[in-house]
C-alpha positions in Angstrom: 0.0 0.0 0.0 1.2 3.5 -0.7 2.2 5.7 2.2 -0.4 8.5 2.0 -0.2 11.5 4.3 -2.6 14.4 4.7 -2.7 17.4 7.1 -5.8 19.5 7.4 -5.2 23.3 7.5 -1.8 24.7 6.8 0.9 22.7 4.9 4.6 22.8 5.0 6.3 21.8 1.7 10.1 21.7 1.8 11.8 22.7 -1.4 13.7 19.8 -2.9 17.4 20.4 -3.1 19.0 20.2 -6.5 21.1 17.1 -7.3 24.8 17.7 -6.4 25.8 17.7 -10.1 23.3 20.5 -10.9 24.5 22.5 -7.9 28.1 22.1 -9.1 27.2 23.2 -12.6 25.4 26.2 -11.3 28.4 27.2 -9.2 30.9 26.5 -12.0 29.0 27.9 -15.0 31.0 31.2 -15.0 34.8 31.4 -14.6 37.0 34.3 -13.9 39.7 34.7 -16.5 42.9 36.7 -17.0 42.7 40.1 -15.3 39.4 39.2 -13.6 41.3 36.8 -11.2 41.8 38.9 -8.0 44.4 36.7 -6.2 48.0 37.1 -5.5 49.1 33.6 -6.4 47.7 30.3 -7.8 48.4 26.7 -8.4 49.0 26.5 -12.1 48.0 23.8 -14.6 49.4 23.8 -18.1 47.2 23.5 -21.2 48.2 19.8 -21.5 47.2 19.1 -17.9 50.7 19.2 -16.4 50.9 20.4 -12.8 53.3 23.4 -12.8 53.2 24.3 -9.1 52.6 27.6 -7.3 52.9 30.8 -9.4 52.5 34.5 -8.7 49.4 35.4 -10.6 51.2 37.9 -12.8 53.7 35.3 -13.8 51.0 32.8 -14.5 49.2 35.4 -16.7 52.4 36.2 -18.5 53.0 32.5 -19.2 49.4 32.1 -20.6 49.9 35.3 -22.8 53.2 33.9 -24.2 51.4 30.7 -25.2 48.5 32.6 -26.7 46.0 31.2 -24.3 43.8 32.5 -21.4 44.4 32.0 -17.7 41.2 30.5 -16.2 40.4 30.2 -12.5 38.9 26.7 -12.3 38.9 26.1 -8.5 38.5 29.4 -6.6 37.7 27.6 -3.3 41.1 26.0 -3.2 44.1 27.4 -1.2 45.7 28.8 -3.2 43.1 28.9 -6.1 43.8 26.6 -9.0 44.2 28.2 -12.5 44.6 26.6 -15.8 46.0 27.8 -19.1 43.5 27.1 -21.9 41.7 28.4 -24.9 38.7 29.7 -23.0 36.6 30.3 -26.1 37.0 26.7 -27.3 36.4 25.5 -23.7 33.0 27.4 -23.5 32.0 26.1 -26.9 32.7 22.5 -25.9 30.8 23.0 -22.6 27.8 24.5 -24.5 27.7 21.6 -26.9 27.8 19.0 -24.1 25.0 20.8 -22.3 23.0 20.9 -25.6 23.5 17.2 -26.1 22.5 16.5 -22.5 19.3 18.5 -23.0 18.6 16.6 -26.2 18.7 13.2 -24.5 16.6 14.3 -21.5 13.2 12.7 -21.5 10.4 15.2 -21.3 7.7 13.9 -18.9 4.2 15.2 -19.6 1.9 15.9 -16.7 -1.8 15.2 -17.2 -4.6 16.1 -14.9 -7.7 14.2 -13.9 -10.4 15.9 -11.8 -12.9 14.2 -9.4 -15.7 15.4 -7.2 -15.7 14.1 -3.6 -19.1 12.3 -4.2 -18.1 10.8 -7.6 -20.3 7.9 -8.7 -18.9 4.4 -9.5 -19.2 4.7 -13.2 -17.5 8.1 -13.4 -14.8 6.9 -11.1 -14.0 3.9 -13.2 -14.0 5.9 -16.4 -11.6 8.5 -15.0 -9.4 5.7 -13.6 -9.1 4.2 -17.1 -7.9 7.5 -18.4 -5.3 7.7 -15.6 -4.1 4.2 -16.5 -3.8 5.2 -20.2 -1.8 8.3 -19.2 0.5 6.2 -17.0 1.1 3.6 -19.6 2.1 6.4 -22.0 4.8 7.5 -19.5 3.0 10.6 -18.3 2.6 11.7 -14.7 -0.9 12.4 -13.5 -2.1 15.2 -11.2 -5.2 13.9 -9.5 -7.4 16.8 -8.3 -10.5 16.6 -6.0 -12.7 19.7 -6.4 -14.8 20.7 -3.4 -17.8 23.0 -3.5 -19.7 24.8 -0.8 -20.4 22.6 2.3 -18.2 19.8 0.8 -15.2 21.7 2.3 -16.3 20.5 5.7 -15.5 16.9 4.7 -12.0 16.8 3.2 -11.8 13.1 4.2 -14.2 12.3 1.3 -11.6 13.5 -1.2 -8.8 11.9 0.7 -10.6 8.5 0.5 -10.8 8.8 -3.3 -7.0 9.5 -3.5 -6.2 6.6 -1.1 -8.4 4.3 -3.1 -6.7 5.3 -6.4 -3.3 4.8 -4.8 -4.1 1.3 -3.6 -5.6 0.3 -7.0 -2.7 1.6 -9.0 0.2 0.6 -6.7 1.5 -2.0 -9.2 1.7 0.7 -11.9 2.5 4.0 -10.2 4.2 5.7 -7.3 3.0 8.8 -5.4 5.4 11.7 -6.1 3.5 14.4 -4.2 1.4 13.4 -1.2 -2.2 14.6 -1.0 -2.5 18.2 0.1 -5.3 20.7 0.3 -4.9 24.1 -1.5 -8.0 26.3 -1.3 -11.0 24.3 -2.6 -8.9 21.6 -4.3 -7.0 18.6 -3.0 -4.1 17.4 -5.2 -1.9 14.3 -5.5 0.8 13.7 -8.1 1.5 10.1 -9.2 4.2 8.9 -11.6 4.5 5.6 -13.6 6.8 3.0 -12.1 9.9 2.3 -14.1 9.6 -0.9 -16.0 12.1 -3.6 -14.9 14.1 -5.2 -17.8 12.9 -8.6 -18.6 15.2 -11.5 -17.6 16.3 -13.7 -20.4 15.0 -17.2 -20.4 17.2 -19.8 -18.8 19.2 -21.6 -21.4 21.0 -24.1 -19.1 18.4 -26.9 -19.5 18.6 -26.6 -23.3 22.4 -26.9 -23.2 22.2 -29.9 -21.0 19.8 -31.7 -23.4 22.1 -30.8 -26.3 25.1 -32.3 -24.4 23.2 -35.5 -23.6 22.2 -35.8 -27.3 25.9 -35.6 -28.3 26.8 -38.3 -25.8 24.1 -40.6 -27.2 25.4 -40.1 -30.7 29.0 -40.8 -29.6 
C-alpha cells in the first residue's frame, strides 16, 4: 500500500534540493579569467594538464599570454586557487555543446490532470481511472485533483478517501510523487509511472544440458 499523508489546514512543503551535479554546474557555470582573477598567487596547470606548481598570478598570466591562451580560475575555493592555461573560447563552446547534447537526451515527462468530485459515482470513477491508466502507460505523470464546493469543504476526508483508493488500486503501476495536500478548494496528489524492470532472459541451461546429452548418445 502507498504511504499516504494528509494534514488539514496549513501545509509545509520543503523545497527539494537540486542534485549535487546540478549545484556544481550552477556554481561553475561562470569562470573568472585573465585580469578578472583577484588573487596574489595560484596553483597553475598547463594546457596539456601538467601540474606546474605555485605561481604568482602575474607570472601565470604572462605564461598564458606567451602561449597565446587564457588564464582561467577553475577552483576558486582551493588554497591557493587553481588556475589553468587554456583556450577559453574553445572550452566554453565545448561546454555548451555538451549541455545541448544532454538536454537533447533528456526525456520530457508530460503531466496530465484528472479531476474528481468528492461524491463521484462508481461509473464516473472507473471511467476516470481508465484515463489515468492510459496516461501512466504512455509514460505521463498524473495530477489527480479533488474539487470541493460549498459545504463539501467541511468533509475533506471524502476527497482523501478517493485518493487513497486510487493509490491502492494503482500501486502496481504508479508511485506517489507528491502526497495529497489541500490548496484552497482543491486537493491534489501527483502520481508517476513506475519504471519498468528489464525482462530477464529465459534460462538456457536446460537446453544446453539436453544438447550435451544428445551428443553423448550419438557418440
